[in-house]
mmCIF entry with sequence, helices, sheets and N, C-alpha, C, O atoms, coordinates in Angstrom:
data_MODEL
# 
_entry.id   MODEL 
# 
_entity.id                         1 
_entity.type                       polymer 
_entity.pdbx_number_of_molecules   1 
# 
_entity_poly.entity_id                      1 
_entity_poly.type                           'polypeptide(L)' 
_entity_poly.nstd_linkage                   no 
_entity_poly.nstd_monomer                   no 
_entity_poly.pdbx_seq_one_letter_code       FMGGLIKAATKALPAAFCAITKKC 
_entity_poly.pdbx_seq_one_letter_code_can   FMGGLIKAATKALPAAFCAITKKC 
_entity_poly.pdbx_strand_id                 A 
# 
loop_
_entity_poly_seq.entity_id 
_entity_poly_seq.num 
_entity_poly_seq.mon_id 
_entity_poly_seq.hetero 
1 1  PHE n 
1 2  MET n 
1 3  GLY n 
1 4  GLY n 
1 5  LEU n 
1 6  ILE n 
1 7  LYS n 
1 8  ALA n 
1 9  ALA n 
1 10 THR n 
1 11 LYS n 
1 12 ALA n 
1 13 LEU n 
1 14 PRO n 
1 15 ALA n 
1 16 ALA n 
1 17 PHE n 
1 18 CYS n 
1 19 ALA n 
1 20 ILE n 
1 21 THR n 
1 22 LYS n 
1 23 LYS n 
1 24 CYS n 
# 
_struct_asym.id          A 
_struct_asym.entity_id   1 
# 
loop_
_struct_conf.conf_type_id 
_struct_conf.id 
_struct_conf.pdbx_PDB_helix_id 
_struct_conf.beg_label_comp_id 
_struct_conf.beg_label_asym_id 
_struct_conf.beg_label_seq_id 
_struct_conf.pdbx_beg_PDB_ins_code 
_struct_conf.end_label_comp_id 
_struct_conf.end_label_asym_id 
_struct_conf.end_label_seq_id 
_struct_conf.pdbx_end_PDB_ins_code 
_struct_conf.beg_auth_comp_id 
_struct_conf.beg_auth_asym_id 
_struct_conf.beg_auth_seq_id 
_struct_conf.end_auth_comp_id 
_struct_conf.end_auth_asym_id 
_struct_conf.end_auth_seq_id 
_struct_conf.pdbx_PDB_helix_class 
_struct_conf.details 
_struct_conf.pdbx_PDB_helix_length 
HELX_P HELX_P1 AA1 MET A 2  ? ALA A 12 ? MET A 2  ALA A 12 1 ? 11 
HELX_P HELX_P2 AA2 PRO A 14 ? THR A 21 ? PRO A 14 THR A 21 1 ? 8  
# 
_struct_conf_type.id          HELX_P 
_struct_conf_type.criteria    ? 
_struct_conf_type.reference   ? 
# 
loop_
_atom_site.group_PDB 
_atom_site.id 
_atom_site.type_symbol 
_atom_site.label_atom_id 
_atom_site.label_alt_id 
_atom_site.label_comp_id 
_atom_site.label_asym_id 
_atom_site.label_entity_id 
_atom_site.label_seq_id 
_atom_site.pdbx_PDB_ins_code 
_atom_site.Cartn_x 
_atom_site.Cartn_y 
_atom_site.Cartn_z 
_atom_site.occupancy 
_atom_site.B_iso_or_equiv 
_atom_site.pdbx_formal_charge 
_atom_site.auth_seq_id 
_atom_site.auth_comp_id 
_atom_site.auth_asym_id 
_atom_site.auth_atom_id 
_atom_site.pdbx_PDB_model_num 
ATOM 1  N N  . PHE A 1 1  ? 0.842  -1.208 0.000   1.00 0.00 ? 1  PHE A N  1 
ATOM 2  C CA . PHE A 1 1  ? 0.001  -0.001 -0.004  1.00 0.00 ? 1  PHE A CA 1 
ATOM 3  C C  . PHE A 1 1  ? 0.878  1.256  0.006   1.00 0.00 ? 1  PHE A C  1 
ATOM 4  O O  . PHE A 1 1  ? 0.671  2.173  -0.788  1.00 0.00 ? 1  PHE A O  1 
ATOM 5  N N  . MET A 1 2  ? 1.841  1.285  0.900   1.00 0.00 ? 2  MET A N  1 
ATOM 6  C CA . MET A 1 2  ? 2.706  2.466  1.004   1.00 0.00 ? 2  MET A CA 1 
ATOM 7  C C  . MET A 1 2  ? 3.489  2.690  -0.283  1.00 0.00 ? 2  MET A C  1 
ATOM 8  O O  . MET A 1 2  ? 3.712  3.830  -0.690  1.00 0.00 ? 2  MET A O  1 
ATOM 9  N N  . GLY A 1 3  ? 3.908  1.590  -0.926  1.00 0.00 ? 3  GLY A N  1 
ATOM 10 C CA . GLY A 1 3  ? 4.647  1.718  -2.179  1.00 0.00 ? 3  GLY A CA 1 
ATOM 11 C C  . GLY A 1 3  ? 3.814  2.422  -3.227  1.00 0.00 ? 3  GLY A C  1 
ATOM 12 O O  . GLY A 1 3  ? 4.301  3.323  -3.909  1.00 0.00 ? 3  GLY A O  1 
ATOM 13 N N  . GLY A 1 4  ? 2.554  2.014  -3.362  1.00 0.00 ? 4  GLY A N  1 
ATOM 14 C CA . GLY A 1 4  ? 1.661  2.635  -4.340  1.00 0.00 ? 4  GLY A CA 1 
ATOM 15 C C  . GLY A 1 4  ? 1.384  4.079  -3.973  1.00 0.00 ? 4  GLY A C  1 
ATOM 16 O O  . GLY A 1 4  ? 1.296  4.945  -4.843  1.00 0.00 ? 4  GLY A O  1 
ATOM 17 N N  . LEU A 1 5  ? 1.248  4.334  -2.678  1.00 0.00 ? 5  LEU A N  1 
ATOM 18 C CA . LEU A 1 5  ? 0.973  5.699  -2.212  1.00 0.00 ? 5  LEU A CA 1 
ATOM 19 C C  . LEU A 1 5  ? 2.157  6.598  -2.516  1.00 0.00 ? 5  LEU A C  1 
ATOM 20 O O  . LEU A 1 5  ? 1.985  7.741  -2.942  1.00 0.00 ? 5  LEU A O  1 
ATOM 21 N N  . ILE A 1 6  ? 3.354  6.082  -2.298  1.00 0.00 ? 6  ILE A N  1 
ATOM 22 C CA . ILE A 1 6  ? 4.565  6.849  -2.574  1.00 0.00 ? 6  ILE A CA 1 
ATOM 23 C C  . ILE A 1 6  ? 4.678  7.141  -4.067  1.00 0.00 ? 6  ILE A C  1 
ATOM 24 O O  . ILE A 1 6  ? 5.022  8.256  -4.459  1.00 0.00 ? 6  ILE A O  1 
ATOM 25 N N  . LYS A 1 7  ? 4.391  6.145  -4.898  1.00 0.00 ? 7  LYS A N  1 
ATOM 26 C CA . LYS A 1 7  ? 4.469  6.347  -6.346  1.00 0.00 ? 7  LYS A CA 1 
ATOM 27 C C  . LYS A 1 7  ? 3.480  7.413  -6.783  1.00 0.00 ? 7  LYS A C  1 
ATOM 28 O O  . LYS A 1 7  ? 3.812  8.270  -7.602  1.00 0.00 ? 7  LYS A O  1 
ATOM 29 N N  . ALA A 1 8  ? 2.268  7.365  -6.245  1.00 0.00 ? 8  ALA A N  1 
ATOM 30 C CA . ALA A 1 8  ? 1.247  8.347  -6.602  1.00 0.00 ? 8  ALA A CA 1 
ATOM 31 C C  . ALA A 1 8  ? 1.668  9.738  -6.144  1.00 0.00 ? 8  ALA A C  1 
ATOM 32 O O  . ALA A 1 8  ? 1.465  10.727 -6.849  1.00 0.00 ? 8  ALA A O  1 
ATOM 33 N N  . ALA A 1 9  ? 2.258  9.800  -4.952  1.00 0.00 ? 9  ALA A N  1 
ATOM 34 C CA . ALA A 1 9  ? 2.678  11.090 -4.402  1.00 0.00 ? 9  ALA A CA 1 
ATOM 35 C C  . ALA A 1 9  ? 3.809  11.682 -5.237  1.00 0.00 ? 9  ALA A C  1 
ATOM 36 O O  . ALA A 1 9  ? 3.812  12.878 -5.528  1.00 0.00 ? 9  ALA A O  1 
ATOM 37 N N  . THR A 1 10 ? 4.760  10.850 -5.618  1.00 0.00 ? 10 THR A N  1 
ATOM 38 C CA . THR A 1 10 ? 5.911  11.345 -6.375  1.00 0.00 ? 10 THR A CA 1 
ATOM 39 C C  . THR A 1 10 ? 5.500  11.771 -7.775  1.00 0.00 ? 10 THR A C  1 
ATOM 40 O O  . THR A 1 10 ? 6.121  12.649 -8.374  1.00 0.00 ? 10 THR A O  1 
ATOM 41 N N  . LYS A 1 11 ? 4.455  11.146 -8.288  1.00 0.00 ? 11 LYS A N  1 
ATOM 42 C CA . LYS A 1 11 ? 4.000  11.510 -9.633  1.00 0.00 ? 11 LYS A CA 1 
ATOM 43 C C  . LYS A 1 11 ? 3.142  12.778 -9.586  1.00 0.00 ? 11 LYS A C  1 
ATOM 44 O O  . LYS A 1 11 ? 3.249  13.636 -10.463 1.00 0.00 ? 11 LYS A O  1 
ATOM 45 N N  . ALA A 1 12 ? 2.299  12.892 -8.566  1.00 0.00 ? 12 ALA A N  1 
ATOM 46 C CA . ALA A 1 12 ? 1.383  14.032 -8.484  1.00 0.00 ? 12 ALA A CA 1 
ATOM 47 C C  . ALA A 1 12 ? 2.045  15.244 -7.841  1.00 0.00 ? 12 ALA A C  1 
ATOM 48 O O  . ALA A 1 12 ? 1.870  16.373 -8.299  1.00 0.00 ? 12 ALA A O  1 
ATOM 49 N N  . LEU A 1 13 ? 2.810  15.000 -6.771  1.00 0.00 ? 13 LEU A N  1 
ATOM 50 C CA . LEU A 1 13 ? 3.431  16.120 -6.064  1.00 0.00 ? 13 LEU A CA 1 
ATOM 51 C C  . LEU A 1 13 ? 4.898  15.822 -5.751  1.00 0.00 ? 13 LEU A C  1 
ATOM 52 O O  . LEU A 1 13 ? 5.258  15.638 -4.589  1.00 0.00 ? 13 LEU A O  1 
ATOM 53 N N  . PRO A 1 14 ? 5.735  15.776 -6.769  1.00 0.00 ? 14 PRO A N  1 
ATOM 54 C CA . PRO A 1 14 ? 7.158  15.440 -6.570  1.00 0.00 ? 14 PRO A CA 1 
ATOM 55 C C  . PRO A 1 14 ? 7.856  16.413 -5.643  1.00 0.00 ? 14 PRO A C  1 
ATOM 56 O O  . PRO A 1 14 ? 8.648  16.002 -4.795  1.00 0.00 ? 14 PRO A O  1 
ATOM 57 N N  . ALA A 1 15 ? 7.573  17.696 -5.790  1.00 0.00 ? 15 ALA A N  1 
ATOM 58 C CA . ALA A 1 15 ? 8.232  18.713 -4.954  1.00 0.00 ? 15 ALA A CA 1 
ATOM 59 C C  . ALA A 1 15 ? 7.802  18.570 -3.498  1.00 0.00 ? 15 ALA A C  1 
ATOM 60 O O  . ALA A 1 15 ? 8.635  18.640 -2.594  1.00 0.00 ? 15 ALA A O  1 
ATOM 61 N N  . ALA A 1 16 ? 6.510  18.370 -3.268  1.00 0.00 ? 16 ALA A N  1 
ATOM 62 C CA . ALA A 1 16 ? 5.988  18.240 -1.909  1.00 0.00 ? 16 ALA A CA 1 
ATOM 63 C C  . ALA A 1 16 ? 6.537  16.966 -1.267  1.00 0.00 ? 16 ALA A C  1 
ATOM 64 O O  . ALA A 1 16 ? 6.936  16.978 -0.103  1.00 0.00 ? 16 ALA A O  1 
ATOM 65 N N  . PHE A 1 17 ? 6.557  15.880 -2.018  1.00 0.00 ? 17 PHE A N  1 
ATOM 66 C CA . PHE A 1 17 ? 7.067  14.616 -1.515  1.00 0.00 ? 17 PHE A CA 1 
ATOM 67 C C  . PHE A 1 17 ? 8.529  14.762 -1.122  1.00 0.00 ? 17 PHE A C  1 
ATOM 68 O O  . PHE A 1 17 ? 8.954  14.257 -0.083  1.00 0.00 ? 17 PHE A O  1 
ATOM 69 N N  . CYS A 1 18 ? 9.287  15.448 -1.951  1.00 0.00 ? 18 CYS A N  1 
ATOM 70 C CA . CYS A 1 18 ? 10.713 15.672 -1.691  1.00 0.00 ? 18 CYS A CA 1 
ATOM 71 C C  . CYS A 1 18 ? 10.890 16.441 -0.397  1.00 0.00 ? 18 CYS A C  1 
ATOM 72 O O  . CYS A 1 18 ? 11.745 16.097 0.419   1.00 0.00 ? 18 CYS A O  1 
ATOM 73 N N  . ALA A 1 19 ? 10.090 17.479 -0.201  1.00 0.00 ? 19 ALA A N  1 
ATOM 74 C CA . ALA A 1 19 ? 10.214 18.320 0.988   1.00 0.00 ? 19 ALA A CA 1 
ATOM 75 C C  . ALA A 1 19 ? 9.798  17.565 2.252   1.00 0.00 ? 19 ALA A C  1 
ATOM 76 O O  . ALA A 1 19 ? 10.426 17.711 3.300   1.00 0.00 ? 19 ALA A O  1 
ATOM 77 N N  . ILE A 1 20 ? 8.736  16.755 2.148   1.00 0.00 ? 20 ILE A N  1 
ATOM 78 C CA . ILE A 1 20 ? 8.221  16.036 3.317   1.00 0.00 ? 20 ILE A CA 1 
ATOM 79 C C  . ILE A 1 20 ? 9.158  14.901 3.737   1.00 0.00 ? 20 ILE A C  1 
ATOM 80 O O  . ILE A 1 20 ? 9.457  14.738 4.920   1.00 0.00 ? 20 ILE A O  1 
ATOM 81 N N  . THR A 1 21 ? 9.614  14.124 2.762   1.00 0.00 ? 21 THR A N  1 
ATOM 82 C CA . THR A 1 21 ? 10.427 12.953 3.080   1.00 0.00 ? 21 THR A CA 1 
ATOM 83 C C  . THR A 1 21 ? 11.901 13.276 3.153   1.00 0.00 ? 21 THR A C  1 
ATOM 84 O O  . THR A 1 21 ? 12.681 12.477 3.671   1.00 0.00 ? 21 THR A O  1 
ATOM 85 N N  . LYS A 1 22 ? 12.306 14.440 2.641   1.00 0.00 ? 22 LYS A N  1 
ATOM 86 C CA . LYS A 1 22 ? 13.708 14.849 2.597   1.00 0.00 ? 22 LYS A CA 1 
ATOM 87 C C  . LYS A 1 22 ? 14.513 13.928 1.693   1.00 0.00 ? 22 LYS A C  1 
ATOM 88 O O  . LYS A 1 22 ? 15.739 13.873 1.781   1.00 0.00 ? 22 LYS A O  1 
ATOM 89 N N  . LYS A 1 23 ? 13.797 13.191 0.803   1.00 0.00 ? 23 LYS A N  1 
ATOM 90 C CA . LYS A 1 23 ? 14.485 12.311 -0.138  1.00 0.00 ? 23 LYS A CA 1 
ATOM 91 C C  . LYS A 1 23 ? 14.306 12.880 -1.537  1.00 0.00 ? 23 LYS A C  1 
ATOM 92 O O  . LYS A 1 23 ? 13.231 12.766 -2.126  1.00 0.00 ? 23 LYS A O  1 
ATOM 93 N N  . CYS A 1 24 ? 15.350 13.488 -2.064  1.00 0.00 ? 24 CYS A N  1 
ATOM 94 C CA . CYS A 1 24 ? 15.215 14.142 -3.367  1.00 0.00 ? 24 CYS A CA 1 
ATOM 95 C C  . CYS A 1 24 ? 16.081 13.435 -4.423  1.00 0.00 ? 24 CYS A C  1 
ATOM 96 O O  . CYS A 1 24 ? 16.097 13.845 -5.584  1.00 0.00 ? 24 CYS A O  1 
# 
Protein backbone atom coordinates (compact mmCIF):
# COMPACT_ATOMS: atom_id res chain seq x y z
CA PHE A 1 0.00 0.00 0.00
CA MET A 2 2.71 2.47 1.00
CA GLY A 3 4.65 1.72 -2.18
CA GLY A 4 1.66 2.64 -4.34
CA LEU A 5 0.97 5.69 -2.21
CA ILE A 6 4.57 6.85 -2.58
CA LYS A 7 4.47 6.35 -6.34
CA ALA A 8 1.24 8.35 -6.60
CA ALA A 9 2.68 11.09 -4.40
CA THR A 10 5.91 11.34 -6.37
CA LYS A 11 4.00 11.51 -9.63
CA ALA A 12 1.38 14.03 -8.48
CA LEU A 13 3.43 16.12 -6.06
CA PRO A 14 7.15 15.44 -6.57
CA ALA A 15 8.23 18.71 -4.96
CA ALA A 16 5.99 18.24 -1.91
CA PHE A 17 7.07 14.61 -1.52
CA CYS A 18 10.71 15.67 -1.69
CA ALA A 19 10.21 18.32 0.99
CA ILE A 20 8.22 16.04 3.32
CA THR A 21 10.43 12.95 3.08
CA LYS A 22 13.71 14.85 2.60
CA LYS A 23 14.49 12.31 -0.14
CA CYS A 24 15.22 14.14 -3.37
